C-alpha positions as CSV (number, residue, x, y, z in Angstrom):
1,M,-16.8,39.4,-8.9
2,D,-16.3,37.1,-6.6
3,L,-15.3,33.4,-8.0
4,V,-15.5,31.2,-5.3
5,R,-19.1,31.2,-3.5
6,T,-19.5,29.3,-0.1
7,V,-22.9,28.2,1.6
8,T,-23.1,25.9,5.0
9,A,-25.6,23.9,6.1
10,A,-25.5,20.5,8.8
11,G,-22.2,20.9,9.4
12,V,-20.9,20.8,5.4
13,T,-19.6,24.1,3.7
14,T,-19.9,23.6,0.1
15,V,-17.3,25.9,-1.6
16,T,-18.1,26.1,-5.1
17,L,-15.6,27.3,-8.4
18,D,-17.9,30.1,-9.8
19,S,-16.2,30.9,-13.0
20,P,-18.0,29.1,-15.5
21,A,-16.7,31.7,-18.3
22,N,-12.9,30.6,-18.6
23,R,-14.2,26.9,-17.5
24,N,-13.2,27.4,-14.0
25,A,-9.5,27.8,-14.7
26,L,-7.1,28.3,-12.0
27,S,-6.4,32.3,-12.0
28,S,-4.7,34.1,-9.1
29,Q,-7.6,35.5,-8.0
30,L,-10.1,32.5,-8.1
31,M,-7.0,30.4,-6.0
32,E,-7.0,33.3,-3.5
33,E,-10.6,33.2,-3.0
34,L,-10.4,29.5,-2.7
35,L,-7.7,29.7,-0.2
36,D,-9.5,32.4,1.8
37,A,-12.6,30.0,1.4
38,F,-10.8,27.1,3.4
39,T,-9.5,29.3,5.9
40,A,-13.1,30.5,6.8
41,A,-13.8,26.7,7.3
42,H,-10.9,25.7,9.2
43,D,-11.7,28.9,11.7
44,D,-15.5,27.4,11.5
45,P,-16.0,25.0,14.5
46,A,-19.6,24.3,13.2
47,V,-17.6,22.9,9.9
48,R,-17.2,19.3,9.9
49,A,-16.5,18.9,6.0
50,V,-16.0,20.7,3.0
51,V,-17.9,19.8,-0.6
52,L,-15.9,21.5,-3.3
53,S,-17.7,22.0,-6.3
54,H,-18.4,23.8,-9.6
55,T,-20.9,25.9,-11.5
56,G,-20.7,25.1,-15.2
57,P,-20.1,22.1,-17.4
58,V,-16.7,21.8,-16.4
59,F,-15.1,21.5,-13.0
60,C,-11.5,23.2,-13.7
61,S,-9.8,23.6,-16.9
62,G,-6.9,24.1,-15.1
63,A,-4.2,26.8,-14.8
64,D,-5.7,30.0,-16.8
65,L,-3.2,30.3,-19.6
66,K,-4.6,33.8,-20.5
67,E,-3.1,34.7,-16.9
68,T,0.4,32.9,-17.6
69,A,1.0,34.3,-20.8
70,R,0.9,38.2,-19.3
71,A,2.6,36.9,-16.3
72,K,6.1,39.5,-16.7
73,E,9.8,37.8,-16.2
74,G,9.8,37.2,-12.6
75,A,6.4,37.6,-11.6
76,R,5.0,34.3,-9.9
77,V,2.8,32.4,-12.2
78,P,-0.7,30.5,-11.5
79,A,0.7,27.5,-11.2
80,E,3.2,28.9,-8.4
81,L,0.2,29.5,-6.1
82,L,-1.1,26.3,-6.9
83,A,1.3,24.8,-4.9
84,D,-0.5,26.8,-1.6
85,V,-4.0,25.9,-2.7
86,L,-2.9,22.2,-3.0
87,S,-1.2,22.5,0.5
88,E,-3.9,23.7,2.0
89,L,-6.3,20.7,0.7
90,W,-3.9,17.9,1.2
91,E,-2.9,19.1,5.1
92,F,-6.8,20.3,5.4
93,P,-7.8,18.6,9.3
94,K,-11.4,18.2,7.9
95,P,-12.8,15.8,5.4
96,V,-12.9,17.3,1.8
97,V,-15.1,15.9,-0.7
98,A,-14.5,16.5,-4.3
99,R,-17.9,16.7,-6.5
100,L,-17.3,16.6,-10.2
101,A,-20.5,16.8,-12.9
102,G,-18.1,17.5,-15.6
103,P,-14.8,17.9,-16.8
104,A,-11.0,18.5,-15.2
105,R,-8.0,19.0,-16.8
106,A,-4.2,19.9,-15.8
107,G,-4.1,21.7,-12.4
108,G,-7.9,20.7,-11.7
109,L,-6.7,17.0,-11.3
110,G,-4.5,18.2,-8.3
111,L,-7.5,19.6,-6.8
112,V,-9.2,16.1,-7.2
113,A,-6.5,14.2,-5.9
114,A,-6.1,16.6,-2.7
115,A,-9.6,16.0,-1.6
116,D,-10.0,12.6,0.5
117,V,-13.2,11.8,-1.4
118,A,-13.6,12.4,-4.9
119,V,-17.2,11.7,-6.6
120,C,-17.7,12.3,-10.8
121,T,-20.1,11.1,-13.1
122,R,-19.5,8.8,-15.1
123,A,-19.0,10.7,-18.2
124,A,-16.8,13.0,-16.8
125,T,-13.3,13.7,-18.6
126,F,-9.7,14.0,-17.5
127,A,-6.6,14.5,-19.1
128,F,-3.1,15.3,-18.2
129,S,-2.7,18.0,-20.7
130,E,0.5,19.4,-19.9
131,V,3.2,17.4,-22.4
132,R,1.1,18.9,-25.3
133,L,1.8,22.5,-24.4
134,G,5.3,21.6,-23.6
135,V,5.4,21.6,-20.0
136,V,5.2,19.0,-17.0
137,P,2.7,18.3,-14.2
138,A,5.4,19.1,-11.4
139,V,3.5,20.6,-9.0
140,I,0.3,18.4,-9.3
141,S,2.2,15.6,-8.8
142,A,2.4,16.3,-5.0
143,T,-0.7,15.1,-4.9
144,V,-1.3,13.1,-7.7
145,L,1.3,10.0,-8.0
146,P,0.6,9.4,-4.7
147,R,-3.8,8.5,-5.3
148,L,-2.4,6.6,-8.9
149,T,-0.9,3.5,-9.9
150,S,2.5,4.2,-11.4
151,R,1.8,2.1,-14.8
152,A,-1.7,4.4,-15.1
153,A,0.5,7.7,-14.0
154,A,3.4,6.7,-16.9
155,E,0.4,6.0,-19.4
156,L,-1.5,9.1,-18.5
157,Y,1.5,11.7,-17.7
158,L,3.4,11.0,-20.9
159,T,0.3,10.7,-23.3
160,G,-1.8,13.3,-22.5
161,D,-4.7,11.6,-23.4
162,V,-7.9,11.8,-22.5
163,F,-10.0,9.3,-19.5
164,D,-13.1,8.8,-18.4
165,G,-14.6,8.6,-14.7
166,V,-15.0,5.0,-15.0
167,R,-11.4,4.7,-15.8
168,A,-10.8,7.5,-13.1
169,A,-12.0,5.7,-10.2
170,E,-10.1,2.1,-11.3
171,I,-6.9,4.2,-11.0
172,G,-7.2,5.9,-8.1
173,L,-7.9,9.1,-8.9
174,V,-11.5,9.5,-8.1
175,T,-13.5,7.5,-5.2
176,R,-16.4,6.7,-7.1
177,A,-18.0,7.1,-10.5
178,V,-21.4,7.6,-10.8
179,E,-24.7,8.3,-13.2
180,D,-25.4,11.7,-13.7
181,D,-28.3,11.8,-11.3
182,A,-26.8,10.0,-8.5
183,L,-23.9,12.5,-8.3
184,D,-25.6,14.9,-5.7
185,A,-27.1,12.1,-3.5
186,T,-23.9,10.2,-3.4
187,V,-22.3,13.0,-2.6
188,A,-24.6,14.0,0.4
189,A,-24.3,10.3,1.7
190,Y,-20.5,10.6,1.7
191,C,-20.7,14.0,3.9
192,D,-23.9,12.3,6.5
193,S,-21.0,10.0,7.0
194,L,-18.2,12.1,7.7
195,V,-19.8,14.2,9.9
196,R,-20.5,11.4,11.8
197,G,-17.2,11.0,12.9
198,G,-15.6,13.1,16.2
199,P,-13.4,16.5,15.0
200,L,-10.3,15.5,16.6
201,A,-10.8,11.6,15.3
202,L,-11.5,12.8,11.6
203,A,-8.2,15.3,11.8
204,G,-6.1,12.3,13.4
205,A,-7.6,10.0,10.4
206,K,-6.3,12.3,8.3
207,Q,-2.9,12.2,9.5
208,L,-2.5,8.6,10.2
209,L,-3.3,8.5,6.1
210,R,-0.6,10.6,5.7
211,R,2.0,9.2,7.9
212,A,5.2,7.4,6.7
213,P,6.0,4.1,8.6
214,S,9.5,4.6,10.4
215,G,11.0,1.4,8.9
216,S,10.3,-0.2,12.2
217,I,7.2,-1.8,12.6
218,K,7.7,-2.7,16.6
219,E,8.7,1.3,17.1
220,D,5.6,1.9,14.8
221,L,2.8,-0.2,16.9
222,A,4.4,1.4,20.2
223,E,3.8,5.0,18.6
224,L,0.4,3.5,17.5
225,S,-0.9,2.3,20.3
226,E,0.2,5.2,22.3
227,Q,-2.0,7.4,20.5
228,S,-4.6,5.1,20.2
229,A,-4.9,5.2,24.4
230,G,-4.8,8.9,24.1
231,Y,-7.5,9.0,21.7
232,F,-9.9,7.0,23.9
233,R,-8.5,8.6,27.0
234,S,-9.8,11.9,25.2
235,D,-13.2,13.9,26.1
236,E,-14.2,12.6,22.6
237,G,-13.2,9.1,23.2
238,V,-15.4,8.9,26.0
239,E,-18.3,10.8,24.6
240,G,-17.9,8.6,21.4
241,V,-18.3,5.4,23.3
242,S,-20.9,6.3,25.5
243,A,-22.8,7.6,23.0
244,F,-22.3,3.9,21.3
245,R,-23.4,1.8,24.2
246,E,-26.3,4.6,24.9
247,K,-27.9,3.9,21.6
248,R,-27.9,7.8,20.9
249,P,-25.8,10.2,18.0
250,A,-22.7,11.9,19.7
251,S,-22.7,14.9,20.9
252,W,-20.8,16.2,18.0
253,V,-23.0,14.8,14.8
254,P,-24.8,18.1,13.7
255,S,-28.7,18.4,13.1
256,A,-30.2,18.7,9.8
257,T,-31.2,22.3,11.1
258,D,-27.7,23.3,11.7
259,S,-26.0,26.1,9.5
């Protein structure tokens, strides 16, 4: 049985974790299917953005502990495959929006942090529960720590305490926490905005967000000025400026009937 489902409409692919029986735990099968879904979305030029959603009351409960316990010595445990998943999401050239209508724990928080935009309900709960199992949130730190304030990270990593969606937004783990009945509309509004960006420009903007400064403001500005000029001179840049001046949608903006 498939554990990940996908559907595409109007330039947006929704990738849904569909393993509610074990609270969408990160089993090897689920993560392999998640990687396949993102590969397909990457390769499809009609896909402009991806929403990562879930069925059931829980977004993701973290690593599949039953599978972890069964792994023989030397065998790869689910937490190791999670590194591939987080890398794929973090470096994905198209915008990724996480939609959470329920709790996330441990490795599930790595998925949330890897998304460019994350929207949860105010009542959704979160916890870095690893230390209470005698392990550490090592793999997910690659995506989580760049999002959190250092004080919040220390508190929540060391205590394993549960916190709600409002707190998650305050510390930067999610973008917005909304009432239950506003979740889907908020996600849809973000997607509508994202698909209006040029595909190459969106990929370039994501690279800027991950870019490490060189240490010299003069060198940084020289590099960034050259990069900016290249985008303005590109076919996409020329089309975008023309569309703005002519007060029309750019050619890359999908229509509501696209699928």
